[in-house]
Steps between C-alpha positions, in 0.01 A plus 500: 500500500831322412837669502528470119162669451608775739833550322368497141357854503827639634749642256868415492590834655328382822580132479877550474527729808270267693711205393820678609336587835383143554843365416658743747248408774546129433876537523467698824265242645732213421797695636307594813402142575848373435670770712253451787562126500874564493474755784295263716738209439802719572351645823391160632842349423676785679263480801540122518879532500489781757263304726709185478816691594319672791359170626844338488630780718207477742530119515859535611410756766203295625711180523758691704233646736326164529818343632512770771134457587419867479134552412532874523763495233266290285243772518753766406621303199144437380393854577797629302355334193217752509746771409552349161281623214210278397502251795141473618527201740790345689416226760735278695315181593611232744451135440150512654390775272507788749623839402836572657562826316296716267483843348185547714525467880141372514609184327758399763427173676185430299454186297530565134138395451387786717719740321355389169146521630562858597610558142161361392671309220602826329858394447489192281875509442565443870259207505670352194849512652385350835351200321832402354683204646814573703819540309863534601580775250368848442209500260387808310197477271264736320139502601311422177502788246494765775817703570538327840792283618490254787808380691543208740821487707573192717682565837738253666272484803218371281326834488392663170517856374214586263527816287249655251637776269277722282697624190213712365667828577828405327302362208291817482811717498654288227178502293467876539846543351416266212172681438677833493752372246228338289296819517790694349550237229122494428490876464795484257332220304165676485671822393682308225173341384329839500788654306483220244125549470547874446770439240285243321213745499715779360694307236253223411138515622438867424648451151299177462184692590587764239560220246168337587315830465665567162419149376142543619464821304660336195257213533215751515610633160709802608799406287666839545576417867860396586632336817791744552705234687875519455779271613631155406295279733212275401236770554693741279528231230129422530420872487713546191332205334160636601587838349613336179188287501286812539686663212450190285133474593451867425669454165296182446176681567594775255618248248180295532304815440702575191482140383122508533498815293723330241267198489194723477658698214621191313292324231504186716192419708582305819201303624400232754187287485320283751422142405125553477237516224539805277866540609441778759794740521678553833759748370569686177748778425391849408625448142164328439370849423670467160203284406249743648424316827561611859674232713233532770231388251662156466614463863153580636331267253308762304668353192578128468824423323346202325243734340779693324608203285418510131210260432718302260771457768297421816465125450860451388652709781295333776577154362873577499481634855316188618772286342781699667321483837469124473828401336732802508738655428458770763648764269336536160422751226175580323386738229144626482295812439353730765230760460601858584267744666437676165390173339821437305699178533865454594717191467660405831808287573423347842799357696334317793648332808306266733563456873379176658454379857627170640198319357588627153203733481547835332472773764628802313533603136726785391560630152667766290293627208662667199311668218625325183236640268761657270707181486190286445375722222847482345489121529159487334631737234797271451268204454301700248823593327599132488167423338563782253844360425346161434263664253793689349685170463221381277501813280467403132771724352813358670619148570610419855658190652670369811774244442733284709874560514573132555350336189392816309140380483201729485323496839223742413396672175218731404269469202679765297829304517323185387361702207843645411679162511217300344482230771214399729566576867532134600764428237689821562532422874667169411770666286820682603536826319828384349313243287297761315773765468641555151841328477674822393374683811545219754868559583469879560196431714681235705798734550272766644327236713834383642604860578171553683535174697858588597393843624699692242186677377170580669277446197522476125301574186551391141338443167461131425306269280274214610394205286128448516333159512417529130863577418460873442756739646373790709717803586468607864652735749547344846586655837608268784516594869570267794275439801742452793487324836578696819857366484548645150479175307274487194162337557339543155538708187227740388492554125302735277472416132380739226433402142699755295459340160277780371720762660813369332318497168388862552848601608641365179250703300575816700876475499535706181269772635679495832828580324349807332348620823808437713621863460153635574475283813849612604399863454165470678424834655830621367516779244803542277640793305794622298654846451744630245679819622614583151152520352326581828250232405369215705275191495249377756341160535129477550557408868674835547184681395292273720727563800463877464132491406556634147345403172749329267328659202615843618862406473780547752486833683790743502717559805270756650197286443679198654611696807149637549376139547744454791463592864615860567744381767669254262523710181839655581670157533356370172569831319866484604532148356340614177749783472785253550366286214483797263870551562588132471594464867449207732157470664407292802179326601231710662171447688215750452125546529221613269317829536201463735314753284461230232362230721634245747865544587714221361862418582749418226860394482687632198798308370731646231765326292747692280602340173815639352504566126737654251734763636322764303170407661377539850408179686156349445290470815260215568289482810207342682240634731377234744182552699611430860187636665416159660854484636473848646159422639642185649789699645255749648287217633812336637601826667158537660504135590842537662377799695195303607720203587732720703199634686372146555844392618497783752152398614590131515821587686296689755256209525788259539648719772165504678473122461850458646404719795188289549707184475746634757208590726359152453838344578520714814151385595591136451833523681382707795123457525448141388785362709395675819170310550686179424745580778205582726335167414829322557553672835148443627497138384830450685348660812194278454719188500708617795222638721206275410672198349412268792134603466487405128451146381730343240280614215495860628876507532523348150281779364716766665815338363344493153424872537861572598629290210273688260616835640862400455439384143304821422782715640757315290278537192461877555878541546569303183239693302648830615850387410371395158327834436797702633729328251310660210496849649830555667812604311757223482837605634847433367703392802832320524384172659747242632303182431690279747449744789130529417458121497678471837263754656197317359625166636539662844137609468394141430736350759218394743315311222821342373592380851146385580469283189863392497554627147846464344594821318766479229640821350681525167526877490758688296583850631304725262368854521192585292362846429125469540221568750611362840150462644371333183778238504454452875125444450558244221766301692302509826196345330708236317688395818173498696340277233798263505482467880122451490495228233809311620437526877272193507763263357721265695823678403401851385766678298511826308773632274561869424736590219632811324726502195591728212447363152624738235318830534232354729477409868313177576350446847328174588318354803458121498308276741430127531131543579181387326569674167235564234395398150669718236173536311404747775824700463338822375209467741711502817620856432143632482340672799286276723616190309562201726586139411458364854231525764533776760454233771814318377717802420379834639531815297309763304591415139664841451866422578612380156294774335699750709822334387395517134387864527817612687734324257310644203522854644877457549550393136566131573318178439387208721425136420488164677583134442339218697370144509231367731660368815850608389503858629510823303763753386416866443734716291544877491706660222616863497735690272837575664 
């Protein structure tokens, strides 16, 4: 078993202390070896110096004794050497090799060979020194690696003094001192290593173990667990991130649950198919139950999706799918009918997306199904209505035509018009209507035509005369209305023509009768009367009798009889007016009702006019009694309608409040629940790249990077959508905003991008303070500056210009770049949500930024527009009232 295999199962809490211990032991070992080598070298150098000094002294003494010829003194000198520490042998040899003096008396007089035989070769150092050639100086050498020194001292008489010194004891004493010192240092080092290990365990490993346990429980799904690690070190930061991750995952899980409920409650059916015969379903949302099916029936194959197609749609739908599979696109839309569980049919709008493998084969099919039965039935009804209109166009009692505004020619006419004008259809389509208009009517007609073309009127009608093919003149009444293009310009003119010749003739015959009946028509449902206070006599028209339900043959009733026909609650008012008339006083108008005892209650408005006469006579009174029952009924109906409308307003207000609460809940779900899984995906994909990146091939790493790019784009899209929805709901403030200061803060925010791309920023900002919503203006400017940096950053000399100036009662703010620009025909499109003019691969973004700008400026009471040319950059303008 290798060391790596043995170390792998160990945790860091054991590896670090072991590593510290090994380092301490290694350091001690190196120090021990070095100190021992130093001690040995020092001891041997000292012993060599001491021996050389001693031998110099003994040489001097021996030379002096040799000159006196005193052998006994030789023995004393040599024997005295035995008193010195470490000297094991000391022999004085004559020239023949006999021992003259020795530390042992047994060696005296013996040849050195005998002495060495008695040693049995045990002392190799002595043998080594005796084999040396004679020298005239003292020689001191070390015997090999052993702590033994040999000395050879020449004597003037030719004799030699041989000395062997064993320095083991001195070396042992020195080494013992070194070992004692190293032992103390080792204990201190080991204690330090142990203390470090304990501190690491307390402040790192134990907290790391707690973090690992918490992460393990989080990974097991216990998202309520928290690490509980405090501090500012890496573990504390990791613990804080883990806690936040657990909170996000917990929120994600709750949000996913709610989102699933939202999907299941929505009218949309989310579905995935496998690419196999019959289109087997691998997933379908619970909203499928709207059509009477359980999702498990399709996913387990008890019902084949292909069997639900309407027989008239099966061949078409499968042929379209085969075409999309073979040639694309991978996102397409279909409309077809599906059979519900109760046997009815629904029209479905199918938005399908295909996912292919590297070989281009379809591996997964996902779709969103929307019930469009109501819209489809409306479309079919519209087609039927168009057919009806075509039939109506050919009705025989009115002439109809479509004409051109350019050359005034007939483009289309019906049979009735041909009959009225007396021309065949082919000839009439070759003629402008001006050629067959009566000369006296042509100029008024052209004046009206010019007013319509110039937009001064929306339509016109007139009586005019046409000249038939046979020369006869026909009187007509025409009505002209324009058919307009989306830009407001006139495409064609639609004209109706009625032959009024007979009507004009009848009108001429009835004119005399109409004059006689004018007063009767004016007094329709209006009775009239007169009263003379002097004679107390009055006159009633026949309508007066009819209004009160009386017979004219009975004559006008008296006052009492008249009052009896009135409602009891209104008699006092009318009676008072009648008394005023008898005295010749002024009388006002009055409203009263009839007596319900005589039938249906009717409402009347009485109007009285006083006509002054001779001074001797009281004024003459003339009056009318108008039946205003329909008006009163309308007023009553209006009152009830208003009450009903007020009730409906209250109900709709409550519904709107509930809808706003639901929208706020949905916004909360999107902002907090939908973002959290994205952050989880982003975090885990980052961990996947960091921890397992070397194990992935290039394609795997590419897939992970695509996932991270998609998560980033999805997060930006959610943020933009939330900003867009918040703009409609939140109340716009009225803050005093210093525009220059706001622009400076935004440029500081974009400083990294400006520096990275080397963008030149030019400011032409006048010091202005606007009173509007600060956050709204900040949002608009941030998006415009971000767009300018994005679309100009790829140029060789990117440059943006930001300007603010006051023009009259308005403040104009502009952001200009020298980027790619755009075609002005797409000007209105760029301010729509999700509208993009460039590919996301070239210029990243969500397509919501300019929509946010437009919405924010609109909410603040301003306006936004742009000017651009392709390749020449773009300038966006914001205008606000000062």
